[in-house]
C-alpha positions as CSV (number, residue, x, y, z in Angstrom):
1,M,-2.8,-22.7,-3.3
2,K,-1.6,-19.4,-3.8
3,P,-4.1,-17.0,-6.3
4,Y,-2.0,-16.2,-9.7
5,L,-4.8,-13.1,-9.8
6,S,-6.9,-11.5,-6.6
7,V,-9.6,-9.1,-7.8
8,V,-10.2,-7.2,-5.6
9,I,-13.9,-4.9,-5.6
10,P,-14.7,-1.8,-3.3
11,S,-18.3,-0.9,-2.6
12,Y,-19.9,1.4,-1.1
13,N,-23.6,1.6,-1.0
14,E,-24.1,-0.8,-4.0
15,M,-27.6,-1.9,-4.0
16,K,-28.2,-0.5,-7.3
17,N,-25.1,-2.5,-9.0
18,L,-26.2,-5.8,-6.6
19,K,-29.5,-5.6,-8.7
20,R,-27.9,-5.0,-11.5
21,G,-25.7,-8.9,-11.4
22,V,-22.3,-7.2,-11.5
23,L,-20.6,-9.7,-9.2
24,D,-22.4,-12.3,-11.1
25,T,-20.5,-11.4,-14.9
26,V,-17.3,-11.5,-12.3
27,L,-17.6,-15.0,-11.0
28,E,-18.8,-16.4,-14.4
29,Y,-15.9,-14.7,-16.1
30,L,-13.6,-16.3,-13.3
31,K,-14.8,-19.6,-12.7
32,K,-13.8,-20.0,-16.9
33,Q,-9.9,-19.5,-16.3
34,S,-7.5,-22.1,-16.3
35,Y,-5.1,-19.9,-13.3
36,Q,-6.1,-19.5,-10.1
37,W,-7.9,-16.8,-8.8
38,E,-9.4,-15.1,-5.8
39,I,-12.4,-12.0,-5.0
40,I,-11.6,-9.6,-2.7
41,L,-15.0,-7.8,-1.6
42,T,-14.3,-4.9,0.3
43,D,-16.6,-2.6,1.5
44,D,-16.2,0.8,3.2
45,G,-18.7,0.6,5.6
46,S,-22.1,0.4,2.8
47,Q,-25.3,1.7,5.0
48,D,-28.0,0.2,2.2
49,G,-28.3,-3.5,2.6
50,T,-24.8,-3.4,0.2
51,T,-22.8,-5.3,3.3
52,Q,-25.0,-8.4,3.9
53,K,-25.5,-8.5,0.2
54,L,-21.6,-9.0,-0.2
55,H,-21.6,-11.7,2.8
56,D,-24.1,-13.5,1.2
57,F,-22.4,-13.8,-2.5
58,A,-19.5,-14.6,-0.7
59,K,-21.2,-18.1,0.0
60,K,-21.3,-19.0,-3.9
61,D,-17.2,-19.6,-3.9
62,D,-15.1,-20.1,-0.9
63,R,-12.6,-18.1,-3.2
64,I,-14.5,-15.2,-2.3
65,K,-13.9,-12.8,0.4
66,V,-15.5,-10.3,2.3
67,I,-14.0,-7.4,4.3
68,D,-15.6,-4.8,5.9
69,N,-14.1,-1.5,6.6
70,I,-15.5,1.7,8.5
71,H,-16.5,4.2,6.2
72,A,-13.7,6.3,5.3
73,G,-13.6,6.7,1.5
74,K,-11.9,4.4,-1.6
75,A,-8.5,4.9,-0.8
76,P,-8.3,3.1,2.5
77,T,-11.1,0.4,1.3
78,V,-8.8,-0.2,-1.4
79,T,-5.9,-0.4,0.5
80,A,-7.9,-2.9,2.8
81,G,-8.7,-5.3,0.4
82,M,-5.2,-5.0,-1.9
83,L,-3.0,-6.3,1.2
84,G,-5.7,-8.2,2.5
85,A,-5.3,-10.2,-1.2
86,K,-2.6,-13.3,-1.8
87,G,-2.6,-13.0,-5.4
88,E,0.7,-12.8,-7.5
89,W,-1.1,-10.1,-9.4
90,R,-3.9,-8.1,-8.0
91,L,-6.6,-6.1,-10.0
92,F,-9.0,-3.2,-8.2
93,T,-11.6,-2.7,-10.1
94,D,-14.7,-0.5,-10.0
95,F,-17.7,-2.1,-8.6
96,D,-20.3,-0.9,-11.7
97,Q,-17.8,-2.6,-13.8
98,S,-17.7,0.3,-16.2
99,T,-14.0,-1.7,-17.0
100,P,-15.6,-5.0,-18.5
101,I,-13.5,-7.5,-16.2
102,S,-12.6,-9.4,-19.2
103,E,-10.5,-6.2,-20.1
104,V,-8.1,-7.7,-17.1
105,E,-6.4,-9.9,-20.1
106,K,-5.0,-7.4,-22.1
107,L,-3.2,-6.3,-18.8
108,L,-2.0,-9.7,-18.1
109,Q,-1.0,-9.6,-21.5
110,H,2.3,-7.5,-19.9
111,T,2.8,-9.2,-17.0
112,K,5.5,-11.5,-18.8
113,K,7.3,-8.7,-19.8
114,G,8.7,-7.3,-16.5
115,F,6.1,-4.8,-15.8
116,S,4.9,-4.7,-11.8
117,V,2.1,-2.2,-12.5
118,I,-0.2,-2.2,-15.5
119,L,-2.5,0.5,-16.1
120,G,-6.3,0.5,-17.6
121,S,-6.4,3.7,-20.6
122,R,-9.0,5.7,-21.4
123,E,-7.2,8.0,-23.0
124,M,-4.8,5.8,-25.0
125,V,-5.0,5.2,-28.7
126,G,-7.0,1.9,-29.2
127,A,-9.2,2.6,-26.6
128,K,-13.0,2.3,-26.6
129,R,-14.8,4.9,-25.0
130,D,-18.2,5.2,-24.0
131,E,-19.9,8.8,-24.1
132,E,-20.2,10.6,-20.5
133,P,-21.9,14.9,-19.6
134,F,-19.5,16.9,-21.1
135,Y,-18.6,18.5,-17.6
136,R,-16.8,14.6,-16.4
137,R,-14.8,14.5,-19.6
138,L,-13.9,18.2,-19.1
139,M,-12.9,17.5,-15.3
140,G,-11.1,14.5,-16.0
141,R,-8.8,16.0,-18.9
142,G,-7.9,19.5,-17.0
143,F,-6.9,17.0,-13.1
144,N,-4.8,15.3,-15.6
145,L,-3.6,18.2,-17.5
146,L,-2.6,19.8,-13.5
147,V,-1.1,15.4,-12.9
148,Q,0.8,15.5,-15.7
149,I,2.8,19.2,-14.3
150,L,2.8,18.7,-10.6
151,A,2.8,14.9,-9.8
152,V,3.0,11.7,-12.7
153,P,4.0,13.3,-15.8
154,G,3.7,10.4,-19.1
155,I,0.7,8.7,-17.3
156,L,-2.1,9.9,-19.7
157,D,-5.1,8.1,-17.4
158,T,-4.6,8.1,-13.9
159,Q,-8.2,7.7,-13.0
160,C,-9.2,4.8,-14.3
161,G,-10.9,2.5,-11.5
162,F,-8.7,-0.9,-13.9
163,K,-5.1,-1.2,-12.6
164,L,-3.2,-4.6,-11.9
165,F,-0.2,-4.9,-9.5
166,S,2.5,-7.5,-8.5
167,A,2.6,-8.5,-5.0
168,D,6.0,-7.0,-4.1
169,A,4.4,-3.6,-6.0
170,T,1.2,-4.2,-3.6
171,D,3.2,-4.4,-0.4
172,T,5.3,-1.7,-0.7
173,L,3.2,1.0,-2.2
174,F,0.0,0.6,-0.4
175,N,2.2,1.0,3.1
176,K,3.9,3.9,2.0
177,L,1.1,6.2,1.2
178,Y,0.4,9.1,3.3
179,I,-2.2,11.8,1.8
180,Y,-4.3,8.5,1.5
181,G,-2.3,6.2,4.1
182,S,-5.0,7.1,7.1
183,Q,-8.4,5.0,7.7
184,K,-10.5,7.8,9.7
185,E,-14.3,7.7,9.6
186,R,-16.5,9.9,7.2
187,K,-19.9,10.6,5.9
188,D,-19.2,10.9,2.0
189,A,-18.2,9.5,-0.5
190,Y,-15.1,11.0,-1.5
191,T,-12.9,9.2,-3.7
192,G,-10.1,11.2,-4.2
193,A,-6.8,11.1,-5.9
194,F,-5.2,8.0,-4.1
195,D,-4.0,6.6,-8.0
196,V,-2.1,9.9,-8.5
197,E,-0.4,9.2,-5.1
198,L,0.1,5.7,-5.3
199,L,1.5,6.2,-9.3
200,Y,3.9,9.4,-8.0
201,L,5.5,6.5,-5.7
202,A,5.5,4.0,-8.7
203,N,7.8,6.5,-10.0
204,K,10.1,7.3,-7.7
205,L,10.7,3.8,-6.2
206,K,11.3,3.4,-10.1
207,Y,8.6,0.8,-10.3
208,S,8.2,0.0,-14.4
209,I,4.3,1.5,-15.3
210,Q,2.3,0.2,-18.4
211,E,-0.4,1.8,-19.9
212,V,-2.8,-0.3,-21.5
213,P,-6.2,0.8,-24.0
214,I,-9.2,-0.5,-22.3
215,T,-13.0,-0.5,-23.3
216,W,-14.8,1.7,-21.0
217,Y,-18.5,2.2,-20.4
218,H,-19.9,5.2,-18.2
219,N,-22.5,4.6,-15.5
220,S,-24.1,7.9,-14.0
221,T,-23.5,8.3,-10.3
222,E,-24.5,10.6,-8.1
223,R,-21.8,10.5,-6.0
224,V,-19.2,12.8,-8.1
225,S,-19.6,16.4,-7.4
226,P,-17.4,18.1,-10.2
227,V,-16.9,21.0,-8.7
228,K,-16.0,20.2,-5.4
229,D,-14.7,17.2,-6.1
230,S,-12.0,19.0,-9.0
231,I,-10.8,21.2,-6.2
232,R,-10.6,19.0,-3.1
233,M,-8.3,16.7,-4.9
234,F,-6.1,19.3,-6.1
235,I,-5.6,20.2,-2.9
236,D,-4.5,16.4,-2.4
237,I,-2.1,17.2,-4.8
238,L,-0.5,20.2,-3.6
239,R,-0.1,18.1,0.1
240,M,1.8,15.8,-1.9
241,R,4.2,18.4,-3.3
242,F,4.5,19.5,0.0
243,A,4.6,15.9,1.4
244,R,7.7,15.9,-0.9
245,I,8.9,18.8,0.5
246,R,8.8,17.7,3.6
247,G,10.3,14.3,3.2
248,K,7.4,12.5,3.5
249,Y,8.2,10.4,0.7
250,E,12.1,9.6,1.6
251,L,13.1,5.6,2.0
């Protein structure tokens, strides 16, 4: 039977989070739901033993699938999972579960209201957000200001890793990524601004978008380089602008 919800979880060197039992939390939550579901674990070429642990975990339930990818970054890893999913609705969520899986209930409430892209937001009134290092908050606010000006006006939080797409929106938007559409092997753990490109495309194709306030907890990571990553994401947004001028997003 076709799943109602696919939960797509990208991973890269996640042994620390695996020891916290985050996947067990997701599985136990989904087992309590009345709808059909699946979990897609899509790995970004982990090198710390994560891949084997994912395959071991998948043996717990035949509704869990593992996709092994080369290390190409978060965008192609999420894309592989979303396009490999079968659900009527497809959520991608961060491995560390900064936004708990139970928050999906808030997003699913909007599926009957005509929305095709439903975004968890840490910036809306009603959101509950953990304290985080000031530079992370400053970086996020500054980046979002640029995004509003240059790419996606009106969206308060493009970077929250908790987004729900209809099957149609998934198949259309993820297949049309241009800046983040290629899968080339890399050495670093750069996440990038692929969420911005997705939402730019969603606006352009007139998909209905809804932001929903969620609860978010800060989990420390060494993967974010505030200055370096901010510069690279800004460059990527400029690349999107140039791609638009060159007609790369024309249908």
